[in-house]
ROZAMAR-609661 format. One record per residue (C-alpha): residue in one letter; x, y, z; residue number from 1. Coordinates in Angstrom, 3 decimals. Last residue first. Layout:
BEGIN
 torro        u        v        w drenlum
     A        X        Y        Z     NUM
...
***
This chain:
BEGIN
 torro        u        v        w drenlum
     A   19.689    8.155  -24.988     453
     R   17.355    8.541  -22.013     452
     I   16.521    4.851  -21.551     451
     L   20.154    3.833  -22.167     450
     A   21.470    6.477  -19.777     449
     L   18.893    5.314  -17.209     448
     V   20.241    1.743  -17.451     447
     E   23.823    2.872  -16.728     446
     D   22.775    5.342  -14.017     445
     R   20.870    2.619  -12.141     444
     K   23.784    0.199  -12.666     443
     A   26.251    2.602  -11.026     442
     A   23.937    3.605   -8.168     441
     M   22.953   -0.012   -7.376     440
     M   26.585   -1.124   -7.613     439
     E   27.641    1.488   -5.065     438
     R   24.794    0.666   -2.657     437
     T   25.731   -3.023   -2.713     436
     T   23.682   -6.180   -3.484     435
     A   21.787   -4.536   -6.327     434
     E   18.219   -3.433   -7.079     433
     L   16.523   -1.611   -9.946     432
     N   13.083   -0.201  -10.716     431
     L   12.780    1.852  -13.918     430
     R    9.539    3.347  -15.258     429
     L    9.214    4.450  -18.881     428
     L    6.756    7.259  -19.498     427
     P    4.556    8.285  -22.419     426
     E    1.288    8.394  -20.433     425
     T   -1.550    6.112  -19.283     424
     N   -0.415    2.521  -18.864     423
     S    3.155    3.558  -18.015     422
     P    5.849    1.577  -19.815     421
     R    8.012   -0.973  -17.990     420
     V   11.677   -1.280  -17.144     419
     N   12.558   -3.936  -14.563     418
     F   15.898   -4.471  -12.864     417
     H   18.303   -7.007  -11.408     416
     W   21.598   -7.096   -9.515     415
     D   24.058   -9.557   -7.942     414
     P   23.412  -12.853   -9.757     413
     Y   22.002  -11.123  -12.871     412
     E   18.328  -10.649  -13.721     411
     V   16.573   -8.649  -16.451     410
     S   12.897   -7.628  -16.478     409
     I   11.305   -6.124  -19.584     408
     G    7.939   -4.413  -20.021     407
     D    5.371   -6.463  -18.118     406
     M    5.789  -10.269  -18.209     405
     E    8.693  -10.018  -20.648     404
     Y   11.307  -11.903  -18.641     403
     Q   15.080  -11.955  -19.175     402
     T   17.993  -13.831  -17.572     401
     G   21.106  -11.761  -18.309     400
     D   23.490  -12.135  -21.293     399
     A   21.130  -10.172  -23.577     398
     Y   21.566   -7.048  -21.429     397
     K   22.329   -4.588  -24.246     396
     S   19.881   -6.265  -26.623     395
     A   16.978   -6.285  -24.142     394
     I   17.623   -2.615  -23.315     393
     A   17.633   -1.611  -27.003     392
     W   14.435   -3.641  -27.589     391
     L   12.734   -1.879  -24.657     390
     K   13.679    1.522  -26.117     389
     E   12.357    0.584  -29.591     388
     P    9.112   -0.793  -28.112     387
     V    8.575    2.492  -26.165     386
     M    9.155    4.940  -29.038     385
     A    5.555    4.758  -30.284     384
     M    4.352    5.869  -26.824     383
     S    5.850    9.274  -27.616     382
     A    8.808   11.551  -26.831     381
     V    9.773    9.534  -23.762     380
     K    9.400   10.823  -20.218     379
     T   11.554    9.018  -17.637     378
     N   10.200    7.747  -14.321     377
     I   12.390    6.364  -11.521     376
     E   10.783    3.865   -9.131     375
     G   12.888    3.186   -6.028     374
     S   16.574    2.545   -6.610     373
     I   16.880   -0.413   -4.250     372
     F   19.771   -1.649   -2.130     371
     Y   19.066   -4.960   -0.398     370
     K   21.352   -6.294    2.352     369
     E   21.643   -3.639    5.057     368
     S   18.113   -2.306    4.462     367
     L   16.681   -5.809    4.839     366
     P   18.454   -6.815    8.077     365
     K   17.582   -3.359    9.540     364
     L   13.853   -3.489    8.717     363
     L   12.657   -5.120   11.925     362
     Q   14.963   -2.832   13.937     361
     H   13.505    0.304   12.294     360
     L    9.973   -1.020   12.852     359
     S   10.770   -1.430   16.553     358
     L   11.362   -4.931   17.852     357
     G    9.766   -7.164   20.507     356
     K    9.315   -9.925   17.923     355
     K    5.633  -10.560   18.660     354
     S    4.890   -6.861   19.171     353
     M    6.649   -5.699   15.985     352
     L    4.801   -8.418   14.038     351
     E    1.459   -7.344   15.577     350
     L    2.094   -3.672   14.751     349
     I    2.985   -4.690   11.165     348
     L   -0.201   -6.789   10.940     347
     L   -2.393   -3.932   12.211     346
     A   -1.073   -1.409    9.676     345
     P   -1.305   -3.980    6.868     344
     I   -5.016   -4.663    7.686     343
     F   -5.824   -0.936    7.455     342
     G   -5.376    0.044    3.799     341
     N   -7.007   -2.952    2.162     340
     D   -6.663   -4.681   -1.177     339
     A   -9.138   -7.337   -2.239     338
     F   -8.772  -11.129   -2.348     337
     F  -12.207  -11.277   -0.614     336
     N  -10.443  -10.034    2.570     335
     D   -9.390  -13.532    3.644     334
     R   -7.178  -13.842    0.570     333
     F   -5.527  -10.506    1.319     332
     Y   -4.152   -7.871   -1.044     331
     Y   -1.688   -5.057   -0.284     330
     H   -1.465   -1.949   -2.490     329
     G    1.403    0.240   -1.246     328
     T    3.052    1.142   -4.560     327
     V    5.558   -1.729   -4.221     326
     E    2.751   -4.228   -4.740     325
     G    1.894   -6.940   -2.234     324
     G   -0.045  -10.201   -2.296     323
     F   -1.283  -12.388    0.551     322
     I   -2.812  -15.822    1.160     321
     G   -2.292  -17.084   -2.390     320
     G   -4.919  -19.694   -3.269     319
     T   -3.147  -20.115   -6.615     318
     E   -5.904  -19.172   -9.068     317
     R   -7.604  -16.719   -6.700     316
     M   -4.287  -15.058   -5.903     315
     R   -3.452  -14.839   -9.608     314
     K   -6.791  -13.143  -10.448     313
     K   -6.511  -10.678   -7.562     312
     F   -2.980   -9.749   -8.576     311
     F   -3.776   -9.267  -12.263     310
     S   -6.828   -7.081  -11.453     309
     H   -4.724   -5.067   -9.000     308
     G   -1.975   -4.138  -11.417     307
     V    1.699   -5.100  -11.899     306
     R    2.467   -8.554  -13.356     305
     N    3.380  -11.229  -10.846     304
     M    6.315  -12.978   -9.191     303
     L    5.299  -15.977   -7.079     302
     S    6.563  -16.781   -3.592     301
     T    6.140  -20.131   -1.844     300
     G    6.713  -20.330    1.905     299
     G    9.364  -22.144    3.932     298
     L   10.256  -19.184    6.168     297
     R   13.649  -18.514    4.562     296
     A   12.108  -18.954    1.086     295
     A    9.379  -16.373    1.804     294
     T   11.936  -13.888    3.129     293
     D   14.165  -14.443    0.061     292
     K   11.188  -13.948   -2.261     291
     V   10.284  -10.630   -0.628     290
     A   13.797   -9.266   -0.006     289
     Y   14.415   -9.832   -3.726     288
     S   13.125   -6.265   -4.057     287
     A    9.957   -5.725   -6.047     286
     R    9.397   -4.510   -9.587     285
     L    7.940   -7.863  -10.702     284
     D    5.121   -7.638   -8.181     283
     Y    4.846   -9.990   -5.226     282
     I    2.594  -12.956   -4.497     281
     V    2.601  -15.013   -1.308     280
     T    1.863  -18.741   -1.066     279
     A    1.499  -20.494    2.317     278
     G    4.018  -23.035    3.632     277
     P    3.578  -22.046    7.269     276
     H    0.386  -20.051    7.969     275
     K    0.876  -17.897   11.091     274
     L    4.634  -17.273   10.713     273
     L    4.092  -17.234    6.946     272
     F    1.528  -14.443    7.249     271
     A    3.660  -12.016    9.284     270
     E    6.734  -12.875    7.187     269
     A    4.897  -12.018    3.957     268
     L    3.791   -8.788    5.667     267
     L    7.439   -7.980    6.433     266
     A    8.532   -8.691    2.831     265
     T    5.631   -6.608    1.433     264
     I    6.654   -3.772    3.783     263
     F   10.177   -4.029    2.344     262
     D    8.954   -3.795   -1.238     261
     G    6.523   -0.965   -0.372     260
     S    9.467    1.270    0.504     259
     I    9.746    2.637    4.029     258
     F    9.962    6.399    4.650     257
     E   12.744    7.042    7.192     256
     G   11.858    9.368   10.091     255
     T   14.185    7.579   12.542     254
     G   11.195    5.918   14.237     253
     D   10.102    4.247   10.992     252
     I    7.710    5.646    8.398     251
     F    4.983    3.479    6.867     250
     F    2.457    3.882    4.068     249
     C   -1.178    2.816    3.811     248
     R   -3.348    2.170    0.787     247
     D   -7.134    1.748    0.414     246
     A   -7.627    4.941    2.413     245
     D   -9.650    6.913   -0.186     244
     G   -7.296    9.883    0.181     243
     D   -4.005    8.068    0.836     242
     W   -3.102    6.843    4.297     241
     A   -0.144    7.540    6.605     240
     I    1.363    5.340    9.353     239
     A    4.134    6.340   11.738     238
     M    6.645    4.392   13.843     237
     D    8.129    3.947   17.311     236
     A    7.573    7.617   18.147     235
     K   10.210    9.936   19.639     234
     E    7.321   12.473   19.723     233
     A    9.416   15.183   18.010     232
     L   10.992   12.703   15.566     231
     V    7.691   11.152   14.545     230
     R    6.113   14.638   14.493     229
     E    8.598   16.015   11.955     228
     I    8.151   12.905    9.822     227
     I    4.358   13.382    9.868     226
     H    4.649   17.049    8.878     225
     A    7.095   16.535    5.996     224
     R    5.244   13.559    4.492     223
     N    3.204   15.513    1.909     222
     E    6.429   17.144    0.671     221
     E    7.844   13.726   -0.245     220
     I    5.059   12.634   -2.576     219
     L    4.222    8.946   -1.942     218
     P    2.020   10.073    0.973     217
     N   -0.703   11.273   -1.431     216
     S   -3.532   12.959    0.473     215
     E   -2.547   16.489   -0.529     214
     H   -1.465   18.699    2.381     213
     N   -2.982   20.592    5.310     212
     P   -6.233   22.089    3.947     211
     F   -7.161   19.032    1.847     210
     R  -10.283   20.723    0.355     209
     G  -12.111   17.376    0.630     208
     D  -12.091   17.638    4.438     207
     I  -12.275   14.746    6.905     206
     E  -10.755   15.938   10.193     205
     F   -8.103   13.351   11.008     204
     C   -5.305   15.547    9.613     203
     L   -2.771   14.329   12.217     202
     R   -3.400   11.925   15.100     201
     T   -0.671   11.310   17.695     200
     T   -1.319    7.849   19.077     199
     T   -0.415    5.924   22.237     198
     C   -1.003    2.247   21.481     197
     P   -3.150   -0.056   23.653     196
     L   -5.482   -0.927   20.747     195
     R   -9.284   -0.670   20.494     194
     D   -9.293    3.147   20.086     193
     F   -6.773    2.500   17.305     192
     L   -9.296    0.732   15.110     191
     K  -12.285    3.092   15.464     190
     P   -9.989    6.129   15.199     189
     A   -8.443    4.727   11.968     188
     V  -11.736    4.257   10.103     187
     L  -13.250    7.708    9.506     186
     G  -10.058    9.774    9.470     185
     G   -8.522    7.254    7.079     184
     M  -11.178    8.541    4.671     183
     G   -9.232   11.689    3.871     182
     S   -7.934   14.783    5.656     181
     G   -4.431   13.269    5.094     180
     A   -5.182   10.489    7.603     179
     D   -1.811   10.898    9.311     178
     L   -1.032    8.630   12.296     177
     V    1.921    8.875   14.721     176
     V    2.488    5.757   16.836     175
     N    3.916    5.213   20.344     174
     F    3.736    1.477   20.930     173
     P    1.765   -0.060   23.790     172
     K    2.351   -3.709   22.800     171
     I   -0.149   -5.716   20.775     170
     V   -0.334   -9.350   21.931     169
     S   -4.000   -9.271   23.066     168
     T   -5.118   -7.809   19.720     167
     D   -4.499  -11.134   17.956     166
     I   -4.614   -9.952   14.350     165
     F   -6.630  -10.374   11.149     164
     S   -9.989  -10.227   12.996     163
     M   -9.461   -6.484   13.564     162
     V  -10.250   -5.822    9.888     161
     H  -13.549   -7.730   10.095     160
     D  -14.601   -6.035   13.343     159
     V  -13.844   -2.638   11.727     158
     Y  -16.045   -3.580    8.752     157
     P  -18.866   -4.710   11.044     156
     D  -18.743   -1.277   12.752     155
     L  -18.380    0.874    9.619     154
     V  -21.106   -0.812    7.556     153
     R  -23.809    1.860    7.165     152
     K  -26.952    1.418    5.038     151
     T  -29.248    3.472    2.841     150
     T  -32.021    2.374    0.486     149
     V  -32.651    3.414   -3.119     148
     L  -35.284    1.638   -5.237     147
     G  -34.937    1.046   -8.972     146
     R  -37.115    2.938  -11.437     145
     R  -39.939    0.853  -12.887     144
     A  -40.667    0.970  -16.644     143
     A  -36.925    0.772  -17.311     142
     P  -35.114    3.636  -19.042     141
     A  -34.299    3.002  -22.724     140
     P  -31.272    0.779  -23.265     139
     L  -27.808    2.382  -23.558     138
     K  -26.311    1.719  -27.007     137
     G  -25.435    5.318  -27.873     136
     D  -22.146    4.141  -29.417     135
     A  -20.021    6.278  -27.059     134
     I  -22.017    5.074  -24.011     133
     M  -21.678    1.370  -24.869     132
     Q  -18.036    1.926  -25.835     131
     R  -17.094    3.413  -22.443     130
     I  -18.881    0.580  -20.628     129
     Q  -17.153   -2.058  -22.797     128
     T  -13.726   -0.463  -22.216     127
     L  -14.312   -0.341  -18.449     126
     G  -15.437   -3.963  -18.195     125
     E  -12.461   -6.290  -18.490     124
     E   -9.135   -5.238  -19.971     123
     G   -9.555   -1.582  -19.037     122
     S  -10.448   -2.724  -15.536     121
     L  -13.429   -3.883  -13.468     120
     P  -12.454   -5.236  -10.079     119
     W  -13.896   -8.384   -8.390     118
     A  -15.547   -7.188   -5.153     117
     D  -17.421  -10.525   -4.785     116
     K  -19.819   -9.444   -7.577     115
     R  -18.587   -6.641   -9.872     114
     V  -16.303   -3.746   -8.994     113
     L  -15.961   -0.126  -10.081     112
     K  -13.611    2.614   -8.852     111
     M  -14.863    6.032   -9.896     110
     G  -13.515    9.533  -10.546     109
     N  -12.741   12.955   -9.138     108
     Y   -9.979   15.504   -9.540     107
     Q   -9.702   19.161   -8.444     106
     K   -8.652   18.057   -4.918     105
     P   -5.323   16.512   -5.940     104
     N   -5.146   12.773   -6.748     103
     H   -4.699   10.142   -4.006     102
     S   -7.910    8.171   -4.716     101
     A  -10.013   10.008   -7.297     100
     T  -13.183    8.774   -5.639      99
     I  -16.821    7.782   -6.203      98
     Q  -16.741    4.177   -5.013      97
     V  -18.849    1.898   -7.157      96
     G  -20.463   -1.465   -6.560      95
     G  -21.368   -4.833   -7.959      94
     D  -23.924   -7.648   -7.988      93
     L  -24.424   -7.470   -4.232      92
     G  -24.035  -10.324   -1.722      91
     D  -24.073   -8.067    1.357      90
     T  -20.686   -9.364    2.524      89
     A  -18.863   -9.004   -0.807      88
     V  -20.343   -5.688   -1.982      87
     A  -20.073   -4.137    1.505      86
     F  -16.470   -5.255    2.048      85
     Y  -15.386   -3.892   -1.343      84
     M  -17.166   -0.619   -0.481      83
     M  -15.315   -0.558    2.861      82
     D  -12.104   -0.927    0.829      81
     T  -12.881    2.378   -0.875      80
     A  -13.240    4.276    2.423      79
     M  -16.636    5.714    3.391      78
     M  -19.189    8.447    2.687      77
     G  -22.714    7.177    2.098      76
     Y  -23.559    3.483    1.877      75
     D  -26.304    4.020   -0.728      74
     I  -27.820    0.618   -1.487      73
     V  -29.109    0.769   -5.048      72
     D  -31.876   -1.168   -6.789      71
     V  -31.644   -1.522  -10.578      70
     G  -34.577   -0.524  -12.802      69
     Q  -32.379    0.956  -15.540      68
     S  -33.126    4.512  -14.348      67
     T  -31.898    3.282  -10.915      66
     A  -28.318    3.047  -12.211      65
     G  -28.283    6.478  -13.887      64
     E  -29.873    8.248  -10.899      63
     I  -27.492    6.468   -8.528      62
     F  -24.524    7.701  -10.613      61
     A  -25.982   11.231  -10.498      60
     A  -26.358   11.105   -6.702      59
     A  -22.782    9.806   -6.348      58
     M  -21.435   12.660   -8.500      57
     T  -23.490   15.164   -6.497      56
     P  -22.067   13.879   -3.182      55
     S  -18.493   13.452   -4.590      54
     S  -17.910   17.019   -5.836      53
     L  -16.471   18.298   -2.538      52
     R  -14.196   15.259   -2.228      51
     M  -14.736   13.231    0.957      50
     D  -15.080    9.751   -0.582      49
     R  -18.121    8.057   -2.034      48
     S  -20.356    4.990   -1.857      47
     V  -22.755    3.171   -4.181      46
     A  -23.567   -0.523   -3.781      45
     I  -25.481   -2.557   -6.366      44
     R  -28.674   -4.596   -6.759      43
     K  -30.196   -6.297   -9.809      42
     A  -27.189   -6.215  -12.118      41
     D  -26.895   -7.287  -15.753      40
     L  -23.228   -6.356  -15.225      39
     Y  -22.970   -4.355  -18.460      38
     V  -26.467   -2.901  -17.938      37
     V  -25.569   -1.916  -14.350      36
     F  -22.381   -0.170  -15.482      35
     A  -23.996    1.511  -18.510      34
     A  -26.618    3.270  -16.336      33
     G  -24.129    4.424  -13.715      32
     I  -21.657    5.419  -16.456      31
     A  -24.281    7.681  -18.075      30
     R  -25.208    9.338  -14.755      29
     A  -21.569    9.703  -13.684      28
     A  -20.634   11.322  -17.015      27
     D  -23.490   13.808  -16.754      26
     E  -22.515   14.470  -13.108      25
     N  -18.918   15.377  -13.984      24
     V  -15.501   14.043  -15.004      23
     E  -13.506   15.887  -17.681      22
     G  -14.308   19.579  -17.198      21
     P  -16.118   19.229  -13.851      20
     Y  -13.966   17.916  -12.220      19
     V  -10.540   16.824  -13.501      18
     G  -10.252   13.165  -14.452      17
     R  -10.495    9.545  -13.317      16
     I  -12.163    6.248  -14.165      15
     D  -10.499    3.093  -12.854      14
     Y   -7.929    0.358  -13.480      13
     A   -6.287    1.050  -16.870      12
     K   -7.834    4.522  -17.241      11
     F  -11.191    5.652  -18.652      10
     I  -11.192    9.474  -18.266       9
     D   -9.596    9.765  -21.728       8
     P  -12.874    8.813  -23.451       7
     N  -14.399   12.248  -22.635       6
     L  -18.157   11.567  -22.634       5
     P  -20.193   13.582  -25.108       4
     A  -21.822   16.728  -23.675       3
     P  -25.304   16.241  -22.165       2
     M  -28.249   17.149  -24.452       1
***
């Protein structure tokens, strides 16, 4: 008998845990079966990242899905957003990417979508799948096991991504690229071989042991090598990807890591120059640079709750052309409303080319006007304390404009902030912005003192 499933592997937006203690082949087999039953699927996609445990995890998931009579297309090793592309373009009922995204090598997990690459989450799908397995409600195996076929989509996927820009305007920039030994190493060469840029390519050899550094560019030590090379090569910019390559991160020619808020503002500009009056969506943690950019260019901007399922839903409802989160997730209407780690890289290069500016020059008007704290996490003793902390903050700043879309957001004419609880651990996350560096530091410390009291 397989061990019972660890319920803690089901997170807000995916399934994730340490392999093999928390996530393993038994779990993948059970989840594969429950997933296709939940979706009432006939045909699904299965793909995987470069982690050493991913091939056997994918095989077990396929075994579970086909035991219910469902046919599987095995797309092999590819980036997460290639799985979204495959599900949407091949008209499948759903799909899974076996991945733990940016987590260290001992982790693995799954990202699950239904038809049209619509994500499953804790609010819709993951909880039901977990419960079905816990309650022993999986149907008996089907009389006929589903068929498994294989397919590759790299070339049509690259064509799709390239369709977002006019390649003829791209200037011969000097760019440093870091694939972090992950799936960026599969896609990025195909894209950049079609551009006139000079590239320095780091960690392009796909290796689930991550011999150079972890594939999480948000952690400072993982950026040391790429920043060193940017300066050494006198490059115009650098781009780094996380492990499953559904997020990309930017570094300017001075070696400065660029916040996701400012990239969202630049991508909003890129779209509004092409599609005047369009709607862009930004997350409630973001700098006012985003809404101010949209207003300057005659677009509509809408503030949204954090999380990909909330973004994709709002974009569908409003016809939003683009959405951006400060964590580096960027969503595109013409990419099935899904996030993508390569379209942003191309759009930023196109914007630089059209304006004849380096990334540092593009960002200068933003960095001189908007002073942001970045996300600061504070551990609280328990989740039970979170409402009390949020109430204390709401009371202290009762004279500001307040929103309770996700945690609490408070706005004043010259500064604003959001404090929200983590979905998975007893943490409060602060994001704050002010119109001067001094005010940002003072208000950041003031709000942190309240959180940590």
